[in-house]
KERODREN-861043 format. One record per residue: residue in one letter; chain; z, y, x of N, C-alpha, C in turn. Coordinates in steps of 0.001 Angstrom, whole numbers, plus 500000, padded with zeros to 6 digits. Each point is the difference from the previous one (the first is absolute). Layout:
% KERODREN-861043
a|A|Z|Y|X|Z|Y|X|Z|Y|X
...
END
This chain:
% KERODREN-861043
m|A|458582|495705|147179|498370|499236|499824|499884|498646|500724
i|A|500963|499714|501177|500241|499151|500657|500727|498864|499515
h|A|501192|500758|499155|500931|498964|499497|499520|499457|498585
k|A|498922|500764|499181|499573|499450|499083|498738|499052|500350
t|A|499544|500112|501292|498827|498996|500079|500867|498422|500186
i|A|500912|500234|500557|500990|498777|500719|500566|499247|498709
k|A|500393|500821|499031|500410|499691|498580|498867|499155|498986
l|A|498907|500546|500468|498903|499168|499358|499802|498949|500751
s|A|499765|499581|501165|499636|499405|500979|501077|498487|499331
c|A|501189|500561|500077|500866|499010|499740|499873|499281|498579
f|A|499709|500982|498981|499713|499548|498859|499056|499237|500051
a|A|498939|500276|500563|498701|499058|500131|499997|498794|500534
l|A|501080|499895|500912|500393|498727|500496|500713|499001|499001
l|A|500898|500691|499079|500978|499341|499361|499217|499502|498586
l|A|498690|500848|499650|499261|499733|498657|499854|498591|499719
p|A|499179|499344|501158|499468|498731|499813|501467|499001|499620
g|A|501254|499962|500667|501124|499343|499673|500409|500385|498530
i|A|499887|501146|499896|500382|500454|498505|499135|499410|498906
l|A|498823|499799|500212|498780|499496|499090|500334|498597|499979
y|A|500199|499391|501151|500236|498505|500244|501292|499528|499110
a|A|501115|500877|500038|501149|499918|499450|499696|499671|498686
q|A|499476|500901|499305|499690|500198|498555|498939|498541|499435
n|A|499560|499765|500786|499191|498478|499711|500799|498846|500137
v|A|501379|500143|500442|500544|498801|500147|501046|499723|498876
k|A|499859|498885|499687|501090|499691|498888|500732|498547|500382
k|A|501432|500374|499865|500859|498598|500256|500399|499477|498582
l|A|499576|498438|499972|500090|499482|498794|500784|498408|500573
s|A|500913|499806|498832|500701|498818|500111|498852|498928|499498
i|A|500287|498886|499707|499165|499167|499476|500265|499984|498492
q|A|501163|499984|499415|499858|500321|498411|499386|501414|499553
e|A|500186|501165|500824|499329|501069|499819|498494|499930|499759
a|A|499715|499238|501100|498299|499679|500032|499641|499137|498876
i|A|500838|499066|499394|499643|499146|498945|500027|501004|498693
q|A|500807|501010|499717|499955|500727|498856|498967|501095|500177
l|A|499813|500224|501084|498806|500818|500194|499045|499429|499583
g|A|499512|498829|500349|498780|499227|499911|499679|499747|498464
i|A|501456|499723|499328|499712|499741|498181|499599|501094|499423
e|A|500411|501327|500497|499858|501311|499537|498635|500433|500149
n|A|499160|499440|501004|498618|500619|500136|499431|498947|499995
s|A|499978|498831|499471|499231|498978|500226|498976|500144|498654
k|A|498689|499838|500325|498852|500262|498953|500226|498687|499257
n|A|500185|499061|500383|499870|498590|499600|501045|499960|498720
l|A|501202|500874|500121|500997|499836|499105|499324|501193|498974
k|A|499633|500795|500305|499412|501057|498887|498923|499148|499151
l|A|499376|499288|500545|498932|499297|499361|500673|498943|498939
s|A|501354|499445|500469|500512|498987|499233|500807|500752|498690
q|A|500506|501287|500403|500569|500481|499114|499179|500437|498720
n|A|498492|500317|500690|499087|500283|498663|499887|499074|499331
k|A|499720|498406|500578|500013|498821|499298|501276|500132|499226
i|A|501182|500249|500265|500990|499852|498832|499806|500812|498811
d|A|499479|501201|500410|499754|501208|498958|498917|499510|499091
q|A|499121|499254|500499|498871|499352|499182|500411|498990|499088
a|A|501092|499013|500405|500554|499282|499194|500857|500392|498971
l|A|500899|501166|500221|500595|500566|498966|499186|500783|499144
s|A|498780|500420|500305|498893|500687|499115|499721|498696|499032
q|A|499823|498980|500349|499336|498665|499565|501062|499979|498746
l|A|501298|500120|500405|501107|499131|499222|499848|501014|498701
e|A|499892|501479|500345|500253|501049|499078|498688|499944|498762
i|A|498872|499373|500670|498820|499902|499183|500105|498583|499214
v|A|500791|499153|500366|500129|498869|499123|500991|500456|498986
k|A|501070|500699|500366|500852|500257|499026|499396|500895|498690
d|A|498848|500877|500300|499386|500904|499208|499373|499135|499030
n|A|499520|498858|500383|499391|498780|498855|500661|499719|498859
a|A|501566|500435|500177|500767|499669|498911|500007|501212|498990
l|A|499559|500811|500523|500182|501315|498743|498807|499953|499125
p|A|500583|500713|498416|498664|499907|499271|498701|500536|500213
t|A|499038|499868|499468|498821|500436|500369|499689|501184|498856
a|A|499004|500865|500000|499832|500723|499120|498411|500406|500352
k|A|499276|500025|498963|498705|500857|500015|499752|500680|498778
a|A|499132|500888|500271|499571|501224|498805|498309|500274|500215
s|A|499578|500062|499129|498598|500303|500117|499464|500969|498531
l|A|498809|500720|500346|499583|500537|498972|498297|500235|500136
i|A|499496|499580|498887|498595|499797|499653|499160|501295|499042
y|A|499024|500170|500858|499450|500748|498768|498579|500018|499643
n|A|499504|499619|498900|498753|499391|499634|499078|501158|499369
h|A|498820|500052|500196|499162|501001|499153|498735|499270|499981
a|A|499532|499968|498625|498902|499321|499301|499097|500905|499615
e|A|498678|500019|500261|498685|500271|499456|499570|498990|498820
i|A|499450|500398|498925|499596|499152|498968|498838|500594|499162
p|A|498822|499814|500875|498797|500623|499442|499465|499629|498618
t|A|500103|498485|499719|500065|499376|498916|501127|500039|498937
n|A|500219|501053|499587|501405|499884|499330|499923|499733|498293
k|A|498903|499625|499713|499942|499582|498658|499638|498326|499670
l|A|501021|499473|499457|500017|498466|499853|499902|499731|498579
v|A|499142|499162|499661|499774|499314|498553|499972|498610|499936
i|A|500959|499433|499654|500517|498836|499769|499351|499392|498724
g|A|498905|499072|499884|499629|499277|498727|499784|501078|499196
g|A|500175|499894|498790|499624|501255|499002|501358|500804|499767
a|A|500941|500047|500779|500798|500679|500225|499643|501717|500185
e|A|501224|501058|499721|499645|500950|500491|500045|500319|501185
a|A|499277|500972|500257|499668|500261|501622|501160|500634|500599
i|A|500629|499479|501039|501177|500376|501027|499528|501323|500941
n|A|500680|500951|500007|499327|501055|500878|501218|500195|500979
l|A|499802|499612|501109|500773|499960|501047|499981|501598|500856
p|A|500927|500059|500699|499986|501591|500910|498635|499756|501022
k|A|499719|500922|500583|499077|500014|501065|500598|499537|501430
r|A|501168|500651|500186|500948|499627|501011|501408|499700|499445
a|A|500609|499215|501200|501332|499901|499586|501102|499940|501185
d|A|501015|500593|499991|500961|499760|501306|501259|499242|499444
a|A|500675|499379|501011|501113|499478|499744|500877|499848|501305
y|A|501335|500104|499699|500902|499708|501254|501090|498830|499850
l|A|500159|499180|500955|500930|498887|499936|500796|499990|501402
a|A|501254|499896|499432|501119|500061|501272|501196|498855|499796
t|A|500068|499435|501218|500972|498913|500047|501020|500153|501076
a|A|501482|499814|499931|500696|499761|500759|500826|498669|499628
a|A|500059|499174|501317|500930|498894|499948|501029|499799|501004
v|A|500996|499491|499672|501163|499570|500871|500267|498432|499945
e|A|500043|499284|501335|500065|498780|499955|501319|499422|500837
q|A|500682|499311|499901|501045|499181|500614|499885|498619|500305
l|A|500210|499382|500934|499883|498447|500024|501577|499684|499932
v|A|500487|499363|498984|501296|499732|499980|500252|498711|500871
y|A|499250|498809|500004|500083|498987|500769|498797|499450|500035
g|A|500143|499700|501782|498722|499535|500489|499926|498627|500523
g|A|500927|499009|499769|500628|499041|500378|500509|500537|501423
g|A|500471|500806|500323|501113|500615|501111|499061|499838|501147
k|A|498627|500398|499874|498930|500424|501284|500329|501050|500584
l|A|500622|501170|499208|500219|501297|500758|501390|499940|500425
k|A|500681|499223|499697|501257|499990|500686|500029|499050|501265
y|A|498983|499110|500072|499853|499189|501368|499149|500781|500916
a|A|498996|500849|499717|499296|500955|500595|500799|500735|500611
r|A|500983|500690|499377|501183|501018|500480|500699|499287|501256
e|A|500482|498933|499616|500993|499175|500946|498996|499513|501684
s|A|498969|499630|499500|498842|499708|501032|499929|501088|500936
t|A|499750|501153|499383|499446|501144|500731|501376|500542|500672
r|A|500895|499818|499511|501557|500613|500568|499886|498926|501415
l|A|500108|498886|499601|499976|499069|501225|499455|500374|501082
l|A|498498|500291|499660|498956|500125|501010|500391|501372|501099
s|A|500372|501182|499124|500591|501063|500541|501465|499655|501227
d|A|500684|498841|499526|501019|499812|500736|499184|499170|501139
v|A|499089|499466|499879|499109|499148|501106|499621|501268|501184
a|A|499485|501028|499349|499666|500887|500937|500842|500666|500645
r|A|501506|500338|499574|500830|500358|500401|500670|499052|501485
l|A|499845|498922|499583|500055|498784|501188|499088|500018|501301
d|A|498611|500252|499267|499395|500364|501183|499996|500784|500861
a|A|500224|501232|499273|500737|501210|500780|501011|499836|501160
d|A|501177|499263|499327|500801|499764|500934|499763|499019|500960
k|A|498874|499236|500064|499487|499050|500912|499411|500911|500730
n|A|499081|500683|499811|499329|501148|500854|500795|500799|500946
k|A|501337|500416|499148|501140|500782|500793|500549|499146|501219
e|A|499755|498755|499753|500775|499236|501223|499086|499864|500658
e|A|498552|499796|499969|498977|499870|500851|499984|501182|500895
v|A|500232|501376|499436|499899|501392|500621|500891|499909|501374
s|A|501254|499660|499039|501193|499921|500773|500042|499051|501363
y|A|499108|498935|499978|499990|498994|500989|498957|500426|500855
a|A|498903|500751|499660|499261|500633|500844|500398|501360|501010
v|A|500666|500626|499411|501009|500849|500712|500547|499342|501029
i|A|500802|499104|499937|500858|499195|500373|499684|499517|501444
n|A|498915|499147|499577|498989|499511|500971|499492|500809|501071
t|A|499474|501133|499538|499545|501079|501078|501109|500971|500646
y|A|500868|500138|499348|501329|500555|500694|500272|499070|500987
y|A|500207|498716|499693|500389|499099|501080|498941|499733|501058
a|A|498810|500319|499646|499141|500064|501353|500308|500923|500734
l|A|500016|501299|499352|500352|501328|500863|501184|499716|500803
y|A|500854|499407|499416|501644|499872|500720|499188|498793|501414
k|A|499348|499123|499716|499756|499375|500991|499469|500686|501221
v|A|498973|500647|499956|499277|500834|500801|500909|501049|500598
a|A|500782|500426|499243|501069|501134|500380|500950|499423|501150
q|A|500374|498723|499594|501104|499352|500972|499526|499571|501084
s|A|498486|499461|499828|499345|499542|501204|499612|501109|501170
k|A|499369|500999|499092|499834|501382|501028|501564|500402|500581
k|A|500725|499940|499349|501593|500290|501054|500141|499083|501001
v|A|499878|498725|499876|500178|499134|501042|498997|500103|501034
v|A|498587|500452|499608|498997|500123|500994|500550|501062|500806
d|A|500236|501281|499273|500329|500917|500945|501381|500107|500754
q|A|500744|499069|499785|500920|499587|500918|499637|499227|501172
n|A|499213|499212|499590|498989|499162|500975|499465|500871|500963
l|A|499216|500962|499463|499307|501105|500902|500912|500582|500965
a|A|501162|500581|499413|501099|500496|500694|500398|499091|501313
s|A|500685|498861|499566|500179|499049|500930|498869|499546|501196
i|A|498808|499794|499530|499131|499715|500840|499471|501267|501230
a|A|500297|501183|499593|499720|501031|500672|501179|500128|501043
s|A|501088|499603|499732|501086|499852|500842|500037|499026|501180
q|A|499418|498723|499306|499438|499001|500995|499137|500278|500960
l|A|498797|500695|499519|499093|500586|500642|500443|500848|501187
k|A|500682|501131|499760|500175|500636|500853|501114|499083|501409
q|A|500732|499204|499368|500987|499287|501027|499007|499205|500737
s|A|498934|499206|499330|498946|499209|501018|499453|500830|501047
q|A|499505|501505|499553|499343|501071|500725|500763|500065|501428
r|A|501274|500212|499453|500982|499988|501267|500251|499028|500837
f|A|500164|498717|499549|499984|498832|500743|498841|499899|500736
f|A|498887|500264|499224|498609|500198|501147|500093|500654|501141
e|A|500590|501232|499834|500037|501266|500951|500904|499320|501152
q|A|501080|499268|499611|500983|499364|500901|499457|498767|500658
g|A|498879|499611|499387|499248|498747|500777|500795|498606|499362
i|A|500654|500184|498906|500997|498995|499449|498829|499193|499281
v|A|499118|500181|499089|499237|499754|499050|498176|500160|500638
t|A|499335|499115|499576|498581|500261|500047|499427|501018|498919
k|A|498564|500686|500548|499472|500678|499074|499408|499271|498615
n|A|500043|498566|500278|499811|499215|498467|500728|500275|499080
d|A|501537|500082|500506|501041|499981|499262|499742|501220|499115
v|A|499745|501313|500546|499914|501320|499399|499012|499769|498893
l|A|498922|499286|500464|498952|499962|499153|500227|499404|498748
r|A|500633|498749|500269|500494|499419|498909|500933|500651|498866
f|A|500784|500705|500326|500692|501024|499137|499370|500997|499326
q|A|498860|500464|500897|499059|501155|499171|499254|499372|498927
l|A|499439|498818|500558|499221|499134|498881|501011|499629|498697
q|A|501255|499613|500178|500695|499638|498905|500401|501572|499124
q|A|500024|501261|500441|500315|501233|499564|498451|500250|499185
a|A|498921|499745|500541|498690|500258|499142|499908|498612|498898
n|A|500411|499238|500189|500394|499172|498868|500779|500201|498840
i|A|500899|500411|500652|501023|500619|498701|499444|501156|499248
r|A|499462|501087|500984|499401|501023|499402|498812|499619|498812
l|A|499326|499115|500703|499067|499437|498962|500498|499553|498544
t|A|501313|499103|500119|500552|499567|498822|500432|501064|499310
a|A|500829|501229|500578|500378|501354|499212|498718|500412|499371
l|A|498702|500119|500387|499060|500660|499434|499616|499075|498458
e|A|499944|498793|500064|499453|498978|499085|501351|500074|498903
i|A|501317|500335|500417|501113|500213|498858|499801|501302|499331
e|A|499789|501055|501129|499883|501285|499040|498707|499950|498991
s|A|499152|499504|500411|498520|499874|499293|500526|499285|498591
d|A|500715|498732|500178|500742|499670|498755|500854|500771|499042
r|A|500952|500642|500733|500684|500926|499419|499452|500797|499064
k|A|498921|500787|500655|499169|501154|499404|499246|499130|498505
v|A|499500|498792|500326|499398|499618|498778|501094|499367|498829
i|A|501004|499601|500326|501171|499638|498919|500502|501041|499686
n|A|500446|501207|500608|500451|501200|499710|499170|500429|498594
y|A|498815|500054|500051|498922|500816|499322|500016|498974|498917
n|A|499945|498650|499893|500074|499264|498728|501007|500180|499219
l|A|501142|500300|500978|501441|500318|499227|499886|501099|499138
d|A|499409|501227|500695|499820|501183|499491|499207|499977|498495
i|A|498945|499135|499972|499525|499710|498995|500527|499509|498900
l|A|500633|498757|500321|500978|499418|499141|501173|500914|499252
l|A|500431|500756|501019|500993|500795|498996|499772|501249|499607
g|A|498380|500067|499869|499716|501595|499645|500373|501253|500970
l|A|500087|499797|501118|500295|501190|500821|498773|500289|500867
a|A|499908|501624|500464|499152|500330|500696|499250|499158|500777
e|A|499096|499794|500648|499310|498811|501094|500310|500200|501285
d|A|500662|501298|500017|500295|500559|501749|501555|499881|499856
t|A|500742|499298|499042|501263|500012|500075|500609|498593|501142
e|A|500895|500521|500753|500515|499127|500684|501333|499331|499607
i|A|499859|498530|499977|501375|499850|499041|500943|499344|501052
e|A|500787|500553|499889|501484|499516|501055|500651|499020|499228
i|A|500145|498911|500208|500607|498702|499189|501336|499709|500780
t|A|500959|499470|499329|501409|499415|500491|499759|498594|499844
d|A|501194|499371|500364|499961|498862|500531|500479|499109|498506
p|A|498888|499387|499469|499947|499299|498715|500982|499018|500080
a|A|500475|499659|501019|501450|498775|499791|501135|500685|500000
a|A|499748|501269|500058|501663|500720|499672|500239|500166|498599
d|A|499044|499494|498827|500322|499865|498760|500359|498888|499864
g|A|500349|498976|500732|500716|498670|499575|499035|498954|499336
m|A|500229|498661|500796|499208|499184|498796|501038|499048|499634
v|A|500341|499881|498664|500904|498976|499549|499409|498545|499863
k|A|500854|499235|500835|499592|498425|499933|500681|499274|498907
a|A|499232|499224|499496|500422|499322|498415|499590|498228|500174
p|A|500396|499511|499414|499747|498404|499959|498281|499914|499179
l|A|499166|499014|500508|499282|499950|499013|499677|499941|498791
s|A|501050|499509|499532|500032|499742|498444|499986|501472|499201
t|A|501073|501163|500844|499818|501131|499362|498692|500475|500041
y|A|499275|500159|500783|498470|500188|500051|499325|499453|499039
m|A|500036|498694|499709|499327|499587|498806|500494|500302|498671
d|A|501509|500170|499808|500239|500723|498738|499448|501103|499827
m|A|499922|501094|500968|499535|501308|499810|498777|499950|499845
a|A|499062|498992|500501|498406|500035|499721|499779|499611|498459
f|A|500863|498954|499591|499675|499585|498468|500643|501070|498927
a|A|500733|500748|500439|500554|501068|499306|499197|501282|500228
n|A|499074|500280|501113|499291|501336|500061|498442|499896|500266
r|A|499695|498992|500419|498527|499830|500008|499038|500599|498814
q|A|499303|500959|500359|499109|500658|498829|499179|499148|499367
e|A|499272|499034|500985|499096|499039|499348|500582|498986|498895
l|A|501280|499431|500793|500732|499239|498911|500254|500807|498608
k|A|500441|501151|499970|500269|500709|498582|498674|500214|499157
t|A|498823|500163|501036|498733|500289|499017|499738|498906|499459
l|A|500072|498764|500642|499673|498886|499428|501085|499546|498754
d|A|501176|500209|500064|500953|499851|499195|499314|501118|498375
l|A|499504|501130|500190|499530|500779|499329|498651|499438|499517
r|A|499325|499616|500559|498378|499574|499741|500304|498774|498883
n|A|501208|499229|500343|500342|498714|499185|500301|500423|498854
q|A|500831|501439|499711|500434|500468|498828|498706|500467|499168
v|A|499073|500693|500776|498842|500209|499306|499044|499058|499536
a|A|500068|498614|500596|499400|499086|499717|500521|499364|498514
e|A|501222|500075|500239|500799|499417|498346|499562|501059|499057
i|A|499989|501354|500367|499705|500811|498786|498483|499791|499821
d|A|499226|499866|500740|498413|499676|499707|500023|498967|499218
i|A|500742|499019|500216|500113|498493|499255|500295|500468|498382
k|A|500909|500833|499657|500619|500463|498926|498797|500970|499030
s|A|499470|500532|500860|498971|501176|499659|498695|499095|499496
v|A|499698|499035|500868|498972|499041|499501|500197|499080|498589
k|A|501302|499815|500008|500424|499401|498463|499993|500783|499002
a|A|499950|501475|500414|500496|500728|498863|498611|500102|499188
n|A|498818|499434|500876|498733|500307|499458|499989|499270|498566
t|A|500593|498880|499973|499994|499478|498500|500977|500321|499004
l|A|500630|501123|500206|500801|500426|499052|499255|501164|499267
p|A|500405|500507|498476|499586|500816|499043|500199|501336|500473
t|A|499463|500893|499718|500354|501454|500511|500109|500823|498548
v|A|500816|500778|500041|500377|501104|498620|500053|501221|500554
g|A|499167|500799|499010|499774|501495|500315|500183|500895|498970
v|A|500448|501013|499832|500321|500989|498886|498883|501125|500181
g|A|499449|500672|499040|499107|501402|500181|500271|500858|498808
a|A|499798|501027|500441|499588|501165|498695|498674|500580|500281
n|A|499644|500426|498748|498449|500453|500244|499995|501232|498946
v|A|499530|501220|500350|499571|501172|499069|498610|500427|499864
y|A|499431|499962|499032|498530|500290|499881|500078|501365|499193
y|A|498930|500729|500775|499610|501497|499348|498592|499586|499419
i|A|499559|500172|498774|498748|499751|499281|499483|501366|499234
n|A|498888|500712|500590|499763|501138|499332|498331|499751|499990
p|A|499461|500000|498925|498523|499696|499554|499695|501354|499749
s|A|500733|501291|499535|499712|501198|499606|499026|500537|500970
g|A|499917|499867|501330|499237|500528|500789|500648|501284|500631
d|A|500888|500546|499548|500876|501174|500210|500991|499603|501083
f|A|499955|500515|501073|501101|499870|501073|501275|499918|499560
i|A|500452|501078|499014|501176|500269|499371|499695|499957|498806
p|A|500157|498978|499112|499434|499763|498559|501305|500714|499146
s|A|499680|500218|498922|500872|500431|498751|500805|498655|499649
n|A|500993|500326|499168|500760|498869|499356|499066|499173|499199
h|A|500205|498769|500032|499747|498807|499516|498567|499581|500365
q|A|499491|500398|501014|498697|499795|500721|500307|499067|501458
y|A|501105|499397|500154|500150|499064|501254|501330|499048|499676
i|A|499910|498850|500377|501052|499203|500017|500675|499381|501161
v|A|501307|499781|500149|500742|499533|501102|500664|498755|499740
p|A|499455|498988|500043|500662|498715|499766|500959|499748|501423
m|A|501014|499264|499551|500640|499590|501283|500569|498825|499654
t|A|499887|498826|501290|500447|498589|499659|500903|499603|501233
l|A|500772|499112|499647|500885|499396|500795|499579|498572|500071
g|A|500270|499175|501088|499423|498760|500268|500739|499064|500942
a|A|499910|498997|499858|500638|498803|501109|498625|498988|500231
t|A|500335|499654|501107|498905|499017|500471|500572|498729|500857
l|A|499957|498981|499273|500073|498602|500511|498995|499267|500728
s|A|499681|499848|501344|498835|499001|500443|500673|499137|500520
w|A|498957|498913|500225|500699|498592|500767|498169|499265|500484
n|A|499971|500202|501312|498842|499085|500582|500465|498586|500027
i|A|499987|499377|498898|500064|498594|499638|499411|498964|501149
g|A|498728|500547|500358|499594|499055|501199|500660|499928|501073
t|A|500838|501031|500378|500657|499844|501401|501206|498587|500200
l|A|500144|499703|498678|500961|498931|499997|499534|498673|500659
w|A|498696|499869|500062|499305|498852|500823|499207|500671|501231
t|A|499737|501144|499998|499203|500724|501356|500800|500360|500889
n|A|501168|500328|499519|500829|500402|501200|500901|499420|501171
k|A|499886|498697|499505|501042|498859|500874|499418|500230|501315
n|A|498741|499863|500440|499423|499782|501403|500286|501195|500649
k|A|499955|501278|499166|500598|501156|500826|501554|499952|500446
v|A|500968|499448|499143|501428|499759|500288|500025|499126|501120
s|A|499306|498818|500298|500119|499366|501046|499372|500490|501365
d|A|499083|500830|499779|499666|500881|501203|501000|500842|500419
a|A|500676|500685|499216|501021|500924|500328|501151|499153|500865
r|A|500353|498704|499406|501235|499208|500573|499523|499776|501179
i|A|498698|499446|500434|499427|499800|501307|500419|501092|500922
q|A|499479|501234|499538|500107|501115|500862|501432|500322|500430
q|A|500853|499299|498920|501573|500637|500117|500279|498869|501252
k|A|499570|498755|499634|500515|499045|500991|499401|500080|501589
s|A|498917|500796|500118|499669|500305|501112|500906|500895|500590
v|A|500533|501178|499514|500942|500758|500366|501427|499172|500781
v|A|500487|499228|498833|500940|499250|500668|499814|499140|501100
i|A|498866|499491|500232|499577|499395|501353|500034|500503|500962
e|A|499194|501370|499870|500009|501096|500881|501486|500465|500825
k|A|500955|500043|498804|500999|500460|500641|500870|498643|500810
e|A|499801|498770|499704|500506|498841|500946|499410|500086|500904
i|A|498865|500312|500155|499359|500196|501489|500445|500827|500666
l|A|500181|501168|499480|500614|501569|500779|501461|499599|500413
n|A|500626|499313|499409|501353|499710|500011|500211|498994|501381
d|A|499025|498876|500241|500070|499585|501313|499495|500681|500816
q|A|499050|500820|499860|499215|501013|501297|501211|500816|500386
v|A|500726|500609|499166|501502|500809|500212|500786|499659|500894
k|A|500136|498424|499624|501253|499196|500920|499399|499992|501054
i|A|498844|499550|500227|499352|499981|501469|499963|501346|500888
e|A|499772|500914|499215|499509|501282|500730|501633|500319|500543
i|A|501109|500324|498939|501292|500005|500434|500529|499199|501007
n|A|499652|498785|500170|500560|499083|501139|499335|500240|501165
k|A|498621|500363|500085|499260|500179|501055|500392|501248|500639
n|A|500674|501027|499375|500054|501445|500417|501309|500009|500438
f|A|501152|498991|499346|501231|499789|500515|500053|499408|501286
q|A|499184|499281|500412|500298|499246|501113|499286|500837|500868
e|A|498914|500872|499586|499307|500951|501269|501066|501147|500085
y|A|500735|500150|499317|501136|501495|500493|501018|499086|500675
q|A|500371|498676|499726|501068|499289|500967|499508|500037|501485
v|A|498690|499745|500036|499518|499753|501564|500031|501327|500365
a|A|499314|501043|499361|500136|501283|500841|501253|500455|500167
m|A|501302|499734|499148|501013|500628|500531|500596|499029|501162
n|A|499594|498830|500109|500363|498838|501276|499177|500441|501167
k|A|498959|500461|499824|499167|500715|501307|500625|500991|500501
i|A|500699|501030|499058|500763|500897|500537|500981|499789|500878
s|A|500980|498824|499771|500948|499728|500722|499504|499343|501383
i|A|498882|499184|499965|499526|499579|501016|499626|501077|500956
l|A|499327|500922|499543|499467|500811|501097|500778|500964|500596
e|A|501267|500387|499006|501272|500562|500786|500515|499333|501038
t|A|499858|498590|499984|500658|499335|501305|498773|499964|501031
s|A|498858|499882|499554|498801|500099|501113|500033|501198|500729
i|A|500533|501124|499324|500007|501415|500739|500901|500094|501141
a|A|501353|499470|499338|501155|499838|500781|499612|499353|501392
q|A|499392|498797|499655|499444|499244|501260|498999|500807|500617
a|A|499006|500504|499625|498708|500751|500589|500809|501267|500811
t|A|501037|500657|499478|500565|501157|500653|500765|499505|501387
e|A|500364|499037|499799|500882|499224|501306|498955|499650|500652
n|A|498930|499279|499670|498821|499888|501153|499606|501138|500562
d|A|499670|501117|499176|499315|501149|500765|501084|500474|500918
r|A|501250|500533|499499|500866|500306|501147|499922|498928|501272
l|A|500080|499070|500155|499933|498833|500786|499021|500111|501017
l|A|498695|500319|499410|498730|500120|500527|499838|501409|500590
e|A|500544|501266|499607|500150|501189|500173|500714|499852|501593
s|A|501480|499448|499927|500675|499790|501102|499245|499404|500987
k|A|499157|498817|499752|499547|499061|500962|498907|500922|500753
y|A|499080|500979|498851|498907|500634|500559|500485|501153|501318
k|A|501060|500602|499287|500713|501176|501054|500102|499110|501228
n|A|500445|498970|500057|500688|499267|501279|498939|499161|500681
n|A|498559|500165|499317|498863|499707|500654|499945|498419|500055
v|A|500778|499408|498988|500170|498437|499669|498859|499595|499127
a|A|499926|500918|499044|498745|499531|498683|498763|500775|500361
s|A|498906|499492|499531|498669|500586|500216|500003|501142|498599
a|A|498872|500690|500377|499671|501309|498861|499614|499111|498693
i|A|499247|498809|500146|499759|499371|498853|500757|499659|499254
d|A|501104|499380|500634|501557|499606|499274|500456|500903|499562
r|A|500173|501305|500656|500801|501026|499146|499084|500489|498873
i|A|498765|500284|500123|499290|500201|498705|499987|499149|498878
d|A|500038|498739|500283|500002|499054|499149|501511|499941|499055
a|A|500768|500136|500807|501351|500194|499161|500498|501069|499221
e|A|499164|501188|500601|500114|501091|499328|499283|500182|498597
t|A|498709|499349|500281|498966|499613|498717|500669|499152|498911
l|A|500637|498909|500814|500600|499103|498863|501209|500680|499314
l|A|500786|500947|500323|500987|500644|499342|499553|501023|499174
y|A|498783|500583|500224|499641|500866|499084|499381|499333|498897
q|A|499122|498940|500192|499491|499356|499039|501146|499580|499155
s|A|500797|499460|500371|501333|499414|499321|500577|501025|498991
k|A|499915|501290|500648|500633|501162|499255|499020|500125|498534
i|A|498668|500185|500396|498786|500033|499026|500264|499285|498996
n|A|500211|498561|500483|499868|498853|499138|501127|500267|498801
l|A|501195|500341|500591|501317|500060|499276|499951|501189|499107
e|A|499312|501089|500238|499644|500862|498899|498897|499596|498999
i|A|499198|499455|500310|498915|499374|499186|500503|498779|498888
a|A|501049|499277|501111|500477|498941|498725|501205|500971|499126
k|A|500307|500771|500337|501239|500643|498974|499003|500565|499026
a|A|498955|500717|500383|499012|500445|498727|499343|498981|499255
d|A|499674|498771|500648|499529|498771|499297|501091|499519|498965
a|A|501399|500188|500661|500949|499384|498843|500071|500665|498771
g|A|499900|501620|500420|500034|500815|498873|498975|499795|498808
m|A|498750|499951|500670|499210|499756|499199|499942|498648|499151
a|A|500488|498908|500708|500435|498970|499388|500696|499736|498898
y|A|501070|500836|500014|501002|500352|499140|499278|500791|498500
y|A|499633|500758|500516|499182|500838|498901|498791|498903|499265
t|A|499309|499358|500615|499078|498956|499703|500699|499014|499055
l|A|501239|499685|500192|500750|499135|499381|500834|500830|498560
l|A|500157|501185|500374|500357|500864|498671|499000|500110|499007
k|A|498431|500114|500715|499154|500192|499008|499477|498932|499109
s|A|500437|498673|501084|499593|498690|499032|501082|499911|498611
t|A|501079|501008|500223|500824|499538|498987|499906|500778|498616
g|A|498894|501245|500277|499278|501021|498788|500832|500923|499940
k|A|500886|500575|501237|500715|501119|500136|500392|499978|501172
i|A|499529|501334|500849|499919|500079|501259|501391|501036|500156
s|A|500179|500988|499011|501302|500737|499999|500986|499222|499351
q|A|501333|499424|500563|500500|499288|499493|501123|500775|499541
END
């Protein structure tokens, strides 16, 4: 019984750790991006818009199919005054009631409508391509949102790591100052300064942990994970950032930017709209066949020779001649709309160049910051080592010792943040090319 109790107690102690482990998910930045894309509600909405555009295309295609109509009419007449005398002629006796059936069936096919059906199909197809481009752009936005949040979590994780190191170091310094105080080497004020430094670092650690929980929760939502999932991230810089000249990123942007492709498609749509408006001035040709069933006998199924079934074949040529002089302003309006699209693309071209150049320069600065901070850490490490030696030999004050240590750990935090900023600058540059995943 005692052994069972011990086993149950051990299991109870291990259970929180087991449950915690089940809620931890280790993700690389590429895995996080893929997960975000798979679970994005915005992308599901984009796919729905694509399906809607394709449905509209099928509806337009149906307009080219022949139309068919059928009808059946039944008439019943009551004739109270059924005797008719005209002039001095013999009286005509009509029946007191009469029934009749009339059925029609017609099939019509538009042979030529000035090309309007063809233009409608082309225009709708291009608009479905626009919907796909919009979905691609939304995919890039979702990827960038995941990357941004992932790097934010990376920043706080690295800052927490440095702060934990700082806490361990300051605890060692505090013990040393207490020994020095007991030996009469330093004053009580020196011990208090280390204690105050330790309290300030602990406050910083609390703020970092609070930020980490907020960012982790936001990333859970973005990735479609359970809201209590602890995400363990890897170093995103390990994926590598390929540096290329500015011209390469410019070429990528003009080849990949969804907004530019969308304007190209809208320009094609505008060109088709012009053709469609011009088609209003053209004649239309249609063919049709009609079948009639006329049964005046009153019987639903009459005997022979009491009904007739005439059939007709016909062709229709129609031309609204008035459009020859009323349509020209509509064509002019369509051309103006197309010109607006062309101007919009010219403006966007300039904006893309400015955006790419700005993001490229910011990426360059971010990479240079890393080099500078790595140098400053080497200097701060040497300065910290010297001040530690001087403090041990009672040559430097506690303030000098704390300042040197603070400078070192702040430099380490700055370096980690700079690395994250460089990663974000790189992905921001890729986003401005229109394709984050190269």
